[in-house]
C-alpha positions as semicolon CSV with decimal commas, in nm:
position;residue;x (nm);y (nm);z (nm)
1;M;21,292;26,730;5,855
2;S;21,035;26,485;5,979
3;T;20,753;26,738;5,922
4;E;20,856;26,811;5,565
5;T;20,886;26,444;5,492
6;S;20,542;26,369;5,633
7;T;20,375;26,645;5,430
8;Q;20,474;26,497;5,092
9;T;20,176;26,393;4,881
10;P;20,142;26,032;4,762
11;E;20,178;26,151;4,399
12;A;20,508;26,317;4,481
13;A;20,629;26,012;4,665
14;A;20,531;25,782;4,378
15;A;20,689;26,007;4,112
16;P;20,993;25,840;3,950
17;P;21,329;26,005;3,974
18;P;21,450;26,229;3,692
19;G;21,684;25,963;3,565
20;G;21,405;25,709;3,557
21;A;21,182;25,948;3,366
22;R;21,449;25,991;3,101
23;T;21,491;25,616;3,079
24;G;21,117;25,562;3,034
25;T;21,105;25,835;2,770
26;R;21,391;25,678;2,586
27;R;21,216;25,340;2,591
28;V;20,897;25,488;2,454
29;R;21,086;25,661;2,178
30;R;21,270;25,341;2,096
31;G;20,935;25,159;2,074
32;H;20,816;25,407;1,812
33;R;21,123;25,374;1,598
34;R;21,092;25,230;1,249
35;L;21,114;24,851;1,263
36;L;21,179;24,788;0,890
37;T;21,508;24,897;0,745
38;H;21,551;25,014;0,387
39;R;21,683;24,670;0,294
40;D;21,378;24,500;0,448
41;R;21,142;24,724;0,254
42;L;21,330;24,657;-0,068
43;T;21,313;24,282;-0,007
44;L;20,940;24,289;0,068
45;G;20,881;24,506;-0,235
46;L;21,059;24,257;-0,459
47;M;20,882;23,960;-0,304
48;A;20,539;24,115;-0,355
49;G;20,609;24,319;-0,666
50;V;20,777;24,066;-0,893
51;P;20,497;23,801;-0,866
52;T;20,235;24,075;-0,912
53;V;20,402;24,211;-1,224
54;L;20,441;23,860;-1,368
55;H;20,078;23,776;-1,291
56;V;19,949;24,093;-1,453
57;A;20,176;24,056;-1,756
58;L;20,123;23,685;-1,817
59;V;19,754;23,657;-1,721
60;W;19,563;23,983;-1,740
61;V;19,753;24,149;-2,023
62;T;19,747;23,836;-2,237
63;A;19,378;23,778;-2,164
64;L;19,286;24,133;-2,262
65;A;19,510;24,107;-2,569
66;S;19,329;23,788;-2,672
67;V;18,993;23,962;-2,638
68;A;19,117;24,249;-2,854
69;L;19,269;24,017;-3,115
70;A;18,940;23,828;-3,143
71;F;18,806;24,122;-3,346
72;T;19,103;24,129;-3,582
73;T;19,279;23,917;-3,838
74;W;19,649;23,853;-3,787
75;D;19,897;23,596;-3,911
76;G;20,140;23,660;-3,626
77;I;20,410;23,817;-3,845
78;G;20,458;24,183;-3,758
79;F;20,208;24,411;-3,588
80;D;20,148;24,597;-3,915
81;S;19,949;24,301;-4,049
82;I;19,680;24,330;-3,779
83;K;19,351;24,432;-3,940
84;W;19,023;24,510;-3,766
85;V;18,737;24,286;-3,887
86;G;18,478;24,334;-3,612
87;L;18,253;24,032;-3,557
88;E;18,356;23,845;-3,871
89;N;18,557;23,587;-3,676
90;F;18,257;23,504;-3,458
91;K;18,022;23,486;-3,757
92;E;18,253;23,243;-3,931
93;L;18,297;23,044;-3,612
94;F;17,925;22,994;-3,552
95;S;17,823;22,934;-3,914
96;N;18,114;22,802;-4,121
97;N;18,322;22,590;-3,885
98;P;18,206;22,225;-3,886
99;Q;18,425;22,142;-3,585
100;F;18,297;22,412;-3,347
101;W;17,964;22,268;-3,236
102;P;18,097;21,912;-3,200
103;A;18,376;22,058;-2,985
104;V;18,121;22,236;-2,765
105;Q;17,922;21,915;-2,736
106;H;18,232;21,718;-2,639
107;N;18,320;21,972;-2,368
108;V;17,968;21,940;-2,227
109;V;17,993;21,560;-2,234
110;W;18,332;21,588;-2,061
111;F;18,178;21,792;-1,778
112;V;17,875;21,564;-1,739
113;V;18,092;21,252;-1,719
114;L;18,331;21,407;-1,466
115;I;18,048;21,528;-1,243
116;L;17,854;21,198;-1,256
117;I;18,125;20,932;-1,231
118;P;18,458;21,034;-1,071
119;T;18,307;21,295;-0,838
120;P;18,072;21,056;-0,652
121;L;18,345;20,791;-0,660
122;G;18,592;21,035;-0,506
123;L;18,336;21,121;-0,236
124;F;18,284;20,751;-0,163
125;L;18,658;20,692;-0,128
126;A;18,693;20,997;0,096
127;V;18,415;20,872;0,327
128;Q;18,578;20,530;0,353
129;L;18,924;20,673;0,421
130;D;18,781;20,912;0,680
131;K;18,692;20,612;0,894
132;R;19,061;20,570;0,977
133;I;19,091;20,222;0,836
134;R;19,422;20,040;0,834
135;F;19,676;20,153;0,574
136;S;19,465;20,461;0,495
137;R;19,780;20,659;0,414
138;V;19,882;20,399;0,159
139;Y;19,539;20,411;-0,004
140;Q;19,543;20,791;-0,015
141;T;19,880;20,788;-0,185
142;A;19,773;20,525;-0,436
143;F;19,453;20,706;-0,533
144;F;19,615;21,050;-0,542
145;L;19,920;20,942;-0,743
146;P;19,751;20,997;-1,085
147;V;19,683;21,358;-0,987
148;V;20,052;21,422;-0,926
149;V;20,141;21,279;-1,267
150;S;20,092;21,518;-1,559
151;F;19,817;21,468;-1,816
152;A;20,076;21,396;-2,083
153;V;20,218;21,105;-1,884
154;V;19,865;20,981;-1,813
155;G;19,799;20,990;-2,187
156;F;20,109;20,784;-2,265
157;V;20,017;20,528;-1,997
158;W;19,664;20,485;-2,130
159;Q;19,792;20,462;-2,486
160;L;19,969;20,146;-2,377
161;V;19,648;20,022;-2,217
162;Y;19,444;20,093;-2,531
163;N;19,698;19,961;-2,780
164;P;19,505;19,740;-3,028
165;D;19,780;19,478;-3,054
166;T;19,954;19,458;-2,717
167;G;19,722;19,666;-2,497
168;L;19,590;19,539;-2,167
169;I;19,220;19,570;-2,251
170;N;19,234;19,393;-2,586
171;S;19,452;19,121;-2,436
172;L;19,200;19,058;-2,158
173;I;18,897;19,041;-2,386
174;G;19,074;18,856;-2,667
175;A;19,052;19,139;-2,921
176;N;19,422;19,150;-3,004
177;K;19,409;18,911;-3,296
178;P;19,397;19,007;-3,665
179;G;19,039;19,069;-3,770
180;H;18,925;19,120;-3,410
181;Y;19,109;19,439;-3,320
182;I;18,925;19,711;-3,129
183;D;19,081;20,047;-3,207
184;W;18,997;20,241;-2,891
185;I;19,183;20,553;-3,003
186;G;19,117;20,560;-3,376
187;D;18,746;20,470;-3,376
188;P;18,536;20,794;-3,364
189;N;18,262;20,609;-3,178
190;L;18,495;20,493;-2,900
191;N;18,788;20,732;-2,864
192;L;18,605;21,006;-2,672
193;W;18,482;20,757;-2,413
194;A;18,825;20,599;-2,394
195;V;18,978;20,939;-2,318
196;L;18,707;21,010;-2,060
197;I;18,788;20,688;-1,876
198;A;19,150;20,802;-1,847
199;A;19,040;21,150;-1,736
200;S;18,802;21,002;-1,478
201;W;19,081;20,782;-1,342
202;R;19,283;21,094;-1,268
203;H;18,989;21,310;-1,155
204;T;18,876;21,058;-0,893
205;G;19,188;21,109;-0,683
206;Y;19,150;21,487;-0,706
207;M;18,791;21,472;-0,580
208;M;18,889;21,229;-0,305
209;I;19,144;21,471;-0,161
210;L;18,903;21,766;-0,174
211;Y;18,625;21,576;-0,001
212;L;18,862;21,422;0,250
213;A;18,977;21,770;0,349
214;G;18,612;21,875;0,387
215;L;18,530;21,572;0,601
216;K;18,822;21,646;0,833
217;G;18,658;21,981;0,911
218;V;18,324;21,833;1,020
219;D;18,256;21,875;1,391
220;P;18,272;21,531;1,562
221;S;17,991;21,634;1,796
222;L;17,752;21,626;1,499
223;R;17,824;21,259;1,445
224;E;17,783;21,186;1,816
225;A;17,451;21,370;1,832
226;S;17,324;21,184;1,528
227;A;17,427;20,850;1,680
228;L;17,247;20,936;2,003
229;D;16,932;21,010;1,803
230;G;16,944;20,659;1,661
231;A;17,045;20,746;1,302
232;N;17,235;20,487;1,105
233;E;17,549;20,558;0,902
234;W;17,367;20,648;0,579
235;Q;17,117;20,875;0,756
236;T;17,401;21,050;0,937
237;F;17,585;21,113;0,615
238;K;17,276;21,226;0,421
239;N;17,120;21,451;0,684
240;V;17,421;21,569;0,887
241;I;17,754;21,527;0,710
242;F;17,672;21,607;0,348
243;P;17,496;21,941;0,421
244;T;17,808;22,062;0,601
245;L;18,011;21,994;0,285
246;R;17,846;22,278;0,093
247;P;18,167;22,486;0,064
248;T;18,352;22,176;-0,056
249;N;18,078;22,105;-0,310
250;T;18,120;22,457;-0,446
251;I;18,493;22,404;-0,490
252;V;18,434;22,064;-0,650
253;L;18,187;22,207;-0,902
254;V;18,414;22,495;-0,999
255;V;18,716;22,267;-1,030
256;T;18,519;22,019;-1,243
257;I;18,398;22,295;-1,477
258;I;18,752;22,426;-1,516
259;E;18,888;22,076;-1,578
260;S;18,626;22,005;-1,844
261;L;18,685;22,334;-2,027
262;R;19,065;22,331;-2,020
263;A;19,098;21,965;-2,117
264;F;19,379;21,955;-2,371
265;D;19,688;21,753;-2,278
266;L;19,525;21,414;-2,257
267;V;19,336;21,447;-2,586
268;F;19,635;21,596;-2,767
269;V;19,855;21,304;-2,662
270;F;19,593;21,048;-2,764
271;N;19,522;21,157;-3,122
272;G;19,571;21,532;-3,152
273;G;19,203;21,608;-3,096
274;A;19,081;21,463;-3,425
275;H;18,833;21,196;-3,538
276;G;18,570;21,243;-3,268
277;T;18,770;21,405;-2,987
278;E;18,746;21,770;-3,092
279;L;18,754;22,016;-2,801
280;L;18,750;22,396;-2,785
281;S;19,103;22,404;-2,647
282;I;19,222;22,192;-2,938
283;L;19,060;22,430;-3,187
284;V;19,229;22,728;-3,020
285;T;19,570;22,560;-3,044
286;N;19,527;22,444;-3,401
287;N;19,431;22,792;-3,522
288;I;19,693;22,988;-3,327
289;I;20,003;22,770;-3,362
290;G;19,894;22,552;-3,653
291;E;19,999;22,578;-4,015
292;S;19,751;22,856;-4,098
293;S;19,832;23,061;-3,785
294;R;19,500;23,247;-3,771
295;I;19,561;23,420;-3,440
296;G;19,252;23,640;-3,457
297;Y;19,025;23,344;-3,530
298;G;19,185;23,134;-3,257
299;S;19,145;23,423;-3,013
300;A;18,774;23,436;-3,099
301;I;18,741;23,069;-3,000
302;A;18,931;23,144;-2,677
303;V;18,690;23,430;-2,599
304;V;18,394;23,196;-2,647
305;L;18,559;22,946;-2,413
306;L;18,614;23,224;-2,157
307;L;18,251;23,339;-2,178
308;I;18,122;22,985;-2,135
309;S;18,332;22,934;-1,822
310;L;18,234;23,269;-1,671
311;G;17,868;23,220;-1,761
312;V;17,858;22,893;-1,569
313;I;18,081;22,970;-1,271
314;I;17,983;23,328;-1,176
315;P;17,603;23,274;-1,137
316;Y;17,660;22,964;-0,926
317;L;17,911;23,137;-0,700
318;V;17,684;23,439;-0,657
319;S;17,386;23,224;-0,561
320;T;17,598;23,015;-0,325
321;F;17,742;23,317;-0,145
322;R;17,395;23,471;-0,112
323;K;17,264;23,157;0,053
324;E;17,557;23,153;0,294
325;R;17,496;23,517;0,391
326;R;17,127;23,453;0,452
327;S;17,205;23,151;0,667
């Protein structure tokens, strides 16, 4: 017995018993079993499928339908009244619509003002709040509050501010007396700038939050290295901090372009987009759901608005991503 026991190989001695082998096999098989039940798959399918279907139906299908309708004439009553007219809507838009080019100009002015005034102001506020001053949370909430409020509410608030009789501005400058009224909303030379002040008030908080998020991602060692090199606060920001905000600057530019092109609520609440505040979005709305209901013509304006936005955003994003890949 002792000889047979001593002649066993180490592999044979280390081999698990038959029962243990079955147990290990069972565990392996259990590990390869399907983890998701039929109910789990159905739930995941609904959670992913329903939003996808809604997105495709409400965004892509409607966008493609608008592009197709831009080459037709349709009053919106019955699909039988749709007639193909080719490029006639675009020809009329570029040559016979006196409101089109002023609307394009106003959209460009809207973008220039937003990129030159509230964007740097939002960056300045973000830099100051990033220093962890006292009551920084309170300041963030106060500056970001207009962003939470809808454009329609912002329009109603600023209507009270611009009221010729009882408004805050006219009361402060003494222009609320008969014969001295300043009509900030009705005057074609003033109303666009009055609306832009309200839009900038809201846009500043939006830019502040975006830049504040970007500043939180800056490596603190960069600031320490710059301080050791003897750079002051402005030199550190210009040469070290601001270059690292390139992704944030890309987001800021895209958001500002989108905000300037889709501006509608604020202007519509002020004066319906008339008398010097014409915008492309206002023209689209007036032609599609207005009294004339020229859906094909309104779709043509929407296509022009889409091409303008894509023509500005896509080249910038492509160039930005190429620079990031090279670096």
